GULUM-561113 format. One record per residue (C-alpha): x, y, z. Coordinates in steps of 0.2 Angstrom, whole numbers, padded with zeros to 4 digits. Layout:
<rs>
+-------+-------+-------+
!  east ! north !    up !
+-------+-------+-------+
!     X !     Y !     Z !
...
+-------+-------+-------+
</rs>
This chain:
<rs>
+-------+-------+-------+
!  east ! north !    up !
+-------+-------+-------+
!  0580 !  1040 !  0961 !
!  0573 !  1039 !  0979 !
!  0557 !  1049 !  0972 !
!  0554 !  1033 !  0958 !
!  0560 !  1020 !  0970 !
!  0544 !  1024 !  0980 !
!  0532 !  1026 !  0964 !
!  0524 !  1013 !  0954 !
!  0533 !  1017 !  0937 !
!  0546 !  1007 !  0928 !
!  0559 !  1019 !  0925 !
!  0572 !  1012 !  0938 !
!  0571 !  0994 !  0929 !
!  0572 !  1001 !  0911 !
!  0587 !  1011 !  0917 !
!  0595 !  0996 !  0923 !
!  0592 !  0985 !  0906 !
!  0597 !  1002 !  0897 !
!  0613 !  1003 !  0905 !
!  0615 !  0986 !  0906 !
!  0616 !  0982 !  0887 !
!  0627 !  0997 !  0886 !
!  0639 !  0991 !  0901 !
!  0639 !  0972 !  0892 !
!  0642 !  0979 !  0874 !
!  0657 !  0988 !  0881 !
!  0665 !  0973 !  0889 !
!  0662 !  0963 !  0874 !
!  0671 !  0977 !  0864 !
!  0685 !  0978 !  0878 !
!  0687 !  0959 !  0877 !
!  0690 !  0959 !  0858 !
!  0701 !  0974 !  0858 !
!  0714 !  0966 !  0870 !
!  0713 !  0951 !  0859 !
!  0717 !  0962 !  0845 !
!  0731 !  0971 !  0854 !
!  0738 !  0955 !  0859 !
!  0739 !  0947 !  0843 !
!  0749 !  0962 !  0839 !
!  0734 !  0967 !  0826 !
!  0739 !  0986 !  0828 !
!  0729 !  0991 !  0812 !
!  0712 !  0988 !  0821 !
!  0715 !  0993 !  0839 !
!  0700 !  1004 !  0838 !
!  0689 !  0996 !  0827 !
!  0692 !  0977 !  0828 !
!  0682 !  0962 !  0825 !
!  0691 !  0947 !  0816 !
!  0692 !  0929 !  0823 !
!  0690 !  0937 !  0843 !
!  0673 !  0942 !  0838 !
!  0665 !  0925 !  0835 !
!  0673 !  0917 !  0850 !
!  0659 !  0909 !  0861 !
!  0663 !  0920 !  0877 !
!  0659 !  0937 !  0867 !
!  0644 !  0929 !  0858 !
!  0638 !  0926 !  0876 !
!  0641 !  0944 !  0881 !
!  0635 !  0952 !  0865 !
!  0619 !  0941 !  0866 !
!  0617 !  0947 !  0883 !
!  0618 !  0965 !  0879 !
!  0603 !  0961 !  0867 !
!  0593 !  0952 !  0878 !
!  0595 !  0967 !  0890 !
!  0591 !  0979 !  0876 !
!  0574 !  0968 !  0873 !
!  0570 !  0969 !  0891 !
!  0571 !  0988 !  0889 !
!  0561 !  0988 !  0872 !
!  0548 !  0978 !  0882 !
!  0545 !  0993 !  0896 !
!  0544 !  1009 !  0886 !
!  0541 !  1013 !  0867 !
!  0555 !  1028 !  0869 !
!  0568 !  1014 !  0873 !
!  0567 !  1008 !  0855 !
!  0583 !  1022 !  0853 !
!  0594 !  1009 !  0863 !
!  0595 !  0996 !  0853 !
!  0599 !  1007 !  0838 !
!  0613 !  1017 !  0848 !
!  0620 !  1001 !  0852 !
!  0619 !  0992 !  0833 !
!  0628 !  1010 !  0828 !
!  0641 !  1004 !  0840 !
!  0646 !  0988 !  0835 !
!  0643 !  0995 !  0816 !
!  0657 !  1009 !  0821 !
!  0669 !  0999 !  0830 !
!  0668 !  0983 !  0815 !
!  0664 !  0993 !  0798 !
!  0682 !  0986 !  0793 !
!  0677 !  0969 !  0793 !
!  0659 !  0968 !  0785 !
!  0654 !  0948 !  0788 !
!  0660 !  0949 !  0807 !
!  0651 !  0965 !  0809 !
!  0635 !  0958 !  0800 !
!  0636 !  0942 !  0810 !
!  0634 !  0953 !  0828 !
!  0622 !  0965 !  0822 !
!  0612 !  0948 !  0819 !
!  0614 !  0940 !  0836 !
!  0613 !  0956 !  0844 !
!  0596 !  0962 !  0832 !
!  0589 !  0944 !  0834 !
!  0590 !  0942 !  0853 !
!  0584 !  0960 !  0856 !
!  0571 !  0957 !  0845 !
!  0564 !  0941 !  0853 !
!  0565 !  0947 !  0869 !
!  0554 !  0961 !  0867 !
!  0543 !  0952 !  0855 !
!  0530 !  0944 !  0869 !
!  0525 !  0963 !  0874 !
!  0521 !  0969 !  0854 !
!  0513 !  0951 !  0851 !
!  0502 !  0954 !  0866 !
!  0497 !  0970 !  0859 !
!  0492 !  0962 !  0842 !
!  0482 !  0951 !  0852 !
!  0472 !  0962 !  0863 !
!  0472 !  0978 !  0851 !
!  0478 !  0972 !  0833 !
!  0490 !  0986 !  0833 !
!  0511 !  0980 !  0840 !
!  0513 !  0998 !  0846 !
!  0496 !  1002 !  0853 !
!  0489 !  1016 !  0851 !
!  0506 !  1023 !  0842 !
!  0505 !  1024 !  0821 !
!  0491 !  1012 !  0818 !
!  0479 !  1018 !  0831 !
!  0466 !  1005 !  0840 !
!  0452 !  1001 !  0849 !
!  0444 !  1017 !  0860 !
!  0456 !  1028 !  0851 !
!  0453 !  1041 !  0839 !
!  0461 !  1059 !  0832 !
!  0454 !  1069 !  0847 !
!  0462 !  1055 !  0859 !
!  0479 !  1056 !  0851 !
!  0477 !  1074 !  0852 !
!  0474 !  1075 !  0869 !
!  0488 !  1063 !  0874 !
!  0501 !  1068 !  0862 !
!  0498 !  1087 !  0865 !
!  0508 !  1091 !  0849 !
!  0513 !  1111 !  0848 !
!  0516 !  1113 !  0866 !
!  0534 !  1108 !  0866 !
!  0548 !  1120 !  0868 !
!  0547 !  1128 !  0849 !
!  0529 !  1134 !  0850 !
!  0527 !  1153 !  0856 !
!  0512 !  1153 !  0868 !
!  0509 !  1170 !  0860 !
!  0509 !  1165 !  0845 !
!  0492 !  1153 !  0844 !
!  0478 !  1156 !  0836 !
!  0461 !  1156 !  0845 !
!  0455 !  1138 !  0853 !
!  0440 !  1132 !  0859 !
!  0437 !  1132 !  0879 !
!  0432 !  1117 !  0878 !
!  0445 !  1108 !  0871 !
!  0456 !  1117 !  0883 !
!  0448 !  1108 !  0897 !
!  0449 !  1093 !  0888 !
!  0469 !  1093 !  0888 !
!  0471 !  1099 !  0869 !
!  0482 !  1112 !  0863 !
!  0478 !  1126 !  0848 !
!  0488 !  1128 !  0835 !
!  0504 !  1138 !  0839 !
!  0517 !  1145 !  0828 !
!  0535 !  1138 !  0827 !
!  0546 !  1151 !  0836 !
!  0564 !  1149 !  0832 !
!  0571 !  1163 !  0843 !
!  0559 !  1157 !  0857 !
!  0568 !  1139 !  0853 !
!  0583 !  1145 !  0853 !
!  0582 !  1154 !  0871 !
!  0574 !  1137 !  0877 !
!  0588 !  1127 !  0871 !
!  0601 !  1138 !  0881 !
!  0590 !  1137 !  0895 !
!  0587 !  1119 !  0894 !
!  0601 !  1111 !  0904 !
!  0598 !  1123 !  0918 !
!  0580 !  1122 !  0919 !
!  0583 !  1101 !  0919 !
!  0593 !  1105 !  0934 !
!  0581 !  1114 !  0943 !
!  0568 !  1101 !  0936 !
!  0559 !  1118 !  0928 !
!  0546 !  1114 !  0917 !
!  0547 !  1096 !  0921 !
!  0529 !  1090 !  0916 !
!  0529 !  1074 !  0928 !
!  0536 !  1086 !  0944 !
!  0552 !  1072 !  0947 !
!  0565 !  1080 !  0937 !
!  0577 !  1091 !  0950 !
!  0594 !  1083 !  0944 !
!  0605 !  1093 !  0955 !
!  0618 !  1104 !  0952 !
!  0633 !  1091 !  0949 !
!  0628 !  1086 !  0932 !
!  0628 !  1105 !  0927 !
!  0647 !  1109 !  0936 !
!  0654 !  1095 !  0926 !
!  0648 !  1098 !  0911 !
!  0662 !  1110 !  0904 !
!  0674 !  1097 !  0911 !
!  0666 !  1083 !  0901 !
!  0666 !  1093 !  0886 !
!  0687 !  1096 !  0889 !
!  0689 !  1081 !  0894 !
!  0681 !  1073 !  0879 !
!  0690 !  1084 !  0866 !
!  0708 !  1085 !  0876 !
!  0710 !  1068 !  0882 !
!  0720 !  1055 !  0867 !
!  0729 !  1041 !  0866 !
!  0733 !  1030 !  0883 !
!  0726 !  1043 !  0893 !
!  0707 !  1040 !  0884 !
!  0698 !  1028 !  0893 !
!  0692 !  1013 !  0880 !
!  0674 !  1015 !  0885 !
!  0674 !  1032 !  0885 !
!  0668 !  1037 !  0866 !
!  0655 !  1023 !  0866 !
!  0647 !  1031 !  0882 !
!  0647 !  1048 !  0877 !
!  0639 !  1042 !  0861 !
!  0627 !  1033 !  0871 !
!  0622 !  1049 !  0880 !
!  0623 !  1060 !  0867 !
!  0608 !  1051 !  0857 !
!  0598 !  1048 !  0874 !
!  0599 !  1067 !  0874 !
!  0598 !  1073 !  0858 !
!  0583 !  1059 !  0857 !
!  0574 !  1066 !  0872 !
!  0576 !  1085 !  0865 !
!  0568 !  1081 !  0848 !
!  0554 !  1074 !  0859 !
!  0551 !  1093 !  0872 !
!  0555 !  1102 !  0857 !
!  0537 !  1097 !  0848 !
!  0527 !  1091 !  0865 !
!  0528 !  1097 !  0884 !
!  0521 !  1079 !  0888 !
!  0540 !  1072 !  0886 !
!  0549 !  1085 !  0896 !
!  0551 !  1073 !  0910 !
!  0568 !  1073 !  0915 !
!  0566 !  1055 !  0924 !
!  0568 !  1048 !  0904 !
!  0585 !  1052 !  0905 !
!  0590 !  1043 !  0919 !
!  0601 !  1030 !  0910 !
!  0609 !  1045 !  0901 !
!  0614 !  1052 !  0920 !
!  0618 !  1035 !  0927 !
!  0629 !  1032 !  0911 !
!  0638 !  1050 !  0915 !
!  0644 !  1043 !  0931 !
!  0660 !  1034 !  0927 !
!  0664 !  1049 !  0915 !
!  0662 !  1061 !  0931 !
!  0674 !  1049 !  0941 !
!  0686 !  1049 !  0927 !
!  0686 !  1069 !  0926 !
!  0689 !  1067 !  0944 !
!  0704 !  1055 !  0946 !
!  0713 !  1064 !  0930 !
!  0712 !  1081 !  0938 !
!  0725 !  1075 !  0950 !
!  0738 !  1079 !  0938 !
!  0733 !  1097 !  0941 !
!  0737 !  1097 !  0958 !
!  0751 !  1109 !  0966 !
!  0757 !  1108 !  0983 !
!  0747 !  1122 !  0990 !
!  0732 !  1118 !  0980 !
!  0723 !  1103 !  0976 !
!  0708 !  1108 !  0961 !
!  0703 !  1089 !  0963 !
!  0703 !  1090 !  0983 !
!  0692 !  1107 !  0981 !
!  0678 !  1099 !  0969 !
!  0679 !  1082 !  0982 !
!  0675 !  1096 !  0995 !
!  0659 !  1105 !  0984 !
!  0652 !  1086 !  0979 !
!  0654 !  1079 !  0996 !
!  0643 !  1096 !  1003 !
!  0631 !  1094 !  0989 !
!  0628 !  1077 !  0992 !
!  0625 !  1082 !  1010 !
!  0614 !  1095 !  1005 !
!  0604 !  1082 !  0995 !
!  0604 !  1069 !  1009 !
!  0596 !  1083 !  1022 !
!  0583 !  1088 !  1009 !
!  0577 !  1071 !  1007 !
!  0577 !  1067 !  1023 !
!  0566 !  1082 !  1026 !
!  0554 !  1077 !  1013 !
!  0554 !  1060 !  1019 !
!  0550 !  1063 !  1038 !
!  0531 !  1068 !  1036 !
!  0527 !  1049 !  1030 !
!  0531 !  1045 !  1048 !
!  0532 !  1025 !  1040 !
!  0538 !  1021 !  1058 !
!  0521 !  1023 !  1066 !
!  0514 !  1009 !  1054 !
!  0529 !  1000 !  1056 !
!  0529 !  1001 !  1073 !
!  0512 !  0996 !  1076 !
!  0506 !  1011 !  1084 !
!  0496 !  1017 !  1067 !
!  0485 !  1006 !  1059 !
!  0485 !  1005 !  1037 !
!  0470 !  1014 !  1035 !
!  0475 !  1029 !  1046 !
!  0491 !  1029 !  1039 !
!  0484 !  1029 !  1020 !
!  0474 !  1046 !  1025 !
!  0486 !  1054 !  1032 !
!  0497 !  1051 !  1018 !
!  0485 !  1052 !  1002 !
!  0473 !  1063 !  1010 !
!  0456 !  1068 !  1002 !
!  0460 !  1055 !  0989 !
!  0460 !  1041 !  1000 !
!  0445 !  1047 !  1009 !
!  0435 !  1049 !  0991 !
!  0438 !  1031 !  0987 !
!  0435 !  1024 !  1004 !
!  0419 !  1035 !  1004 !
!  0414 !  1026 !  0987 !
!  0418 !  1008 !  0994 !
!  0405 !  1011 !  1008 !
!  0392 !  1022 !  1002 !
!  0388 !  1013 !  0985 !
!  0382 !  0997 !  0980 !
!  0395 !  0982 !  0975 !
!  0388 !  0984 !  0956 !
!  0391 !  1001 !  0954 !
!  0402 !  1009 !  0941 !
!  0410 !  1025 !  0942 !
!  0418 !  1034 !  0930 !
!  0430 !  1047 !  0937 !
!  0434 !  1064 !  0929 !
!  0450 !  1074 !  0929 !
!  0457 !  1061 !  0941 !
!  0468 !  1049 !  0934 !
!  0470 !  1037 !  0952 !
!  0459 !  1023 !  0954 !
!  0469 !  1009 !  0964 !
!  0459 !  1010 !  0980 !
!  0443 !  1010 !  0974 !
!  0433 !  0993 !  0978 !
!  0420 !  0993 !  0965 !
!  0421 !  0996 !  0946 !
!  0430 !  1012 !  0943 !
!  0434 !  1020 !  0927 !
!  0450 !  1033 !  0929 !
!  0454 !  1047 !  0917 !
!  0470 !  1042 !  0913 !
!  0475 !  1056 !  0902 !
!  0464 !  1069 !  0909 !
!  0453 !  1070 !  0892 !
!  0437 !  1060 !  0898 !
!  0425 !  1073 !  0899 !
!  0431 !  1080 !  0883 !
!  0432 !  1065 !  0873 !
!  0414 !  1060 !  0877 !
!  0408 !  1079 !  0873 !
!  0417 !  1074 !  0855 !
!  0408 !  1058 !  0853 !
!  0392 !  1063 !  0858 !
!  0392 !  1083 !  0856 !
!  0381 !  1089 !  0870 !
!  0376 !  1085 !  0888 !
!  0363 !  1074 !  0883 !
!  0372 !  1064 !  0871 !
!  0385 !  1062 !  0886 !
!  0372 !  1056 !  0899 !
!  0366 !  1042 !  0887 !
!  0382 !  1037 !  0883 !
!  0386 !  1034 !  0901 !
!  0369 !  1025 !  0902 !
!  0375 !  1015 !  0889 !
!  0391 !  1008 !  0895 !
!  0384 !  1005 !  0914 !
!  0389 !  1019 !  0923 !
!  0380 !  1023 !  0937 !
!  0391 !  1036 !  0946 !
!  0401 !  1050 !  0942 !
!  0415 !  1058 !  0953 !
!  0421 !  1073 !  0949 !
!  0440 !  1079 !  0956 !
!  0436 !  1098 !  0958 !
!  0455 !  1103 !  0961 !
!  0458 !  1094 !  0946 !
!  0448 !  1102 !  0936 !
!  0452 !  1119 !  0944 !
!  0470 !  1115 !  0939 !
!  0466 !  1114 !  0922 !
!  0454 !  1129 !  0922 !
!  0466 !  1140 !  0931 !
!  0484 !  1132 !  0923 !
!  0485 !  1135 !  0904 !
!  0498 !  1143 !  0894 !
!  0487 !  1150 !  0880 !
!  0476 !  1163 !  0889 !
!  0480 !  1175 !  0906 !
!  0463 !  1172 !  0913 !
!  0457 !  1156 !  0922 !
!  0445 !  1146 !  0909 !
!  0426 !  1145 !  0913 !
!  0419 !  1127 !  0916 !
!  0414 !  1119 !  0899 !
!  0395 !  1123 !  0896 !
!  0391 !  1105 !  0895 !
!  0398 !  1100 !  0910 !
!  0387 !  1113 !  0919 !
!  0371 !  1107 !  0911 !
!  0377 !  1090 !  0915 !
!  0378 !  1096 !  0935 !
!  0360 !  1103 !  0933 !
!  0349 !  1090 !  0923 !
!  0358 !  1074 !  0922 !
!  0367 !  1072 !  0939 !
!  0362 !  1072 !  0956 !
!  0375 !  1076 !  0971 !
!  0376 !  1063 !  0983 !
!  0372 !  1073 !  0998 !
!  0381 !  1063 !  1012 !
!  0397 !  1062 !  1001 !
!  0406 !  1074 !  1010 !
!  0424 !  1076 !  1004 !
!  0435 !  1090 !  1001 !
!  0439 !  1091 !  0983 !
!  0427 !  1079 !  0977 !
!  0409 !  1079 !  0971 !
!  0400 !  1061 !  0970 !
!  0384 !  1061 !  0957 !
!  0372 !  1048 !  0954 !
!  0365 !  1048 !  0935 !
!  0346 !  1053 !  0936 !
!  0334 !  1041 !  0930 !
!  0326 !  1047 !  0914 !
+-------+-------+-------+
</rs>
């Protein structure tokens, strides 16, 4: 949470809307349940609808849940699982009253679709594809780019030792070779998946360390879900567990097929929804207390120590940023950005100062272009050079394509290229730089001598 709060990501907003949609739907169900109970409708206490489901207050709450579900669909395509999950809950609660079930599903779905529709209509207007770039592809998208983005065959089911030979240039572009599904390899990965998630291992975006508490409580969650019955079972428990299970199942299916989706932050709504369950379990453990030993008390001590350790680590990680220096006026904006962004900020500032205002710079192996004041074309999915090579065939074709686009300069993030060359799953030795890139450097690019920034090289296109 503390990491995502400081990044230009939408995951916190997404979690707010998804958990809010679940919470509102549980309130709606609870009101209907209490109404049925007060009316003596003992037969349908667990799956109720009836008159209470169509009163005005319930409809407003149900509509708000649909609104939140629709807002979530406007943030990430992966959120489509949320309205499906909540619609399944509505059907589960009301299946004995088909007319009220249909009416409730219609209200929920119609509002969710209307809330999400502007973003998909915008996609149609700009790209002719409501879910661009998926399914129907669209402008500036092709099979190569789809493969580089999706990296299918790189997930938990595919053993790197069982991959076919693959062209070096395609590896550098971000594509992956054909690998065989290995069921034994997959089974081992699934067994250790909770452990990997806890420590942030294999996480594609480096923000997946969830801490040990959820893993610690996992056996208790299962016991609590199975053995708490009747009046001892919180009304919201089944719905919350179903919400969490569908999120985890959908996420697991994704990481089985591609390593790109191994981003534990995508499970943030599920982790948040676990919190009330963990609280219920902690309170419920009081029944097992002994005058000389309290299991609940011991767990509270453990939880407190874990949270304290986490807070200390966060403070240690935060201290080097020293925001008080800028806030207090002892450090100016440029110095603060240079200190925290390092060579990246220095490179973009050098571009801003050295290049003419009408320059167009294409970035290779560098997706970040925020502080560039001339026109910079970022390498958003790190397939820029590979895609140019795919479309144009050789160094000369790449050069001509850049000229046709109006590109005047090329910025190569050498550290990014080195990372791709040295960190691949499919061969032990480091890859060689693509031959066409070497040719580009020698014959079609001219290094700007005054540009001296660590990890970056700036080139101008040679006149032809």
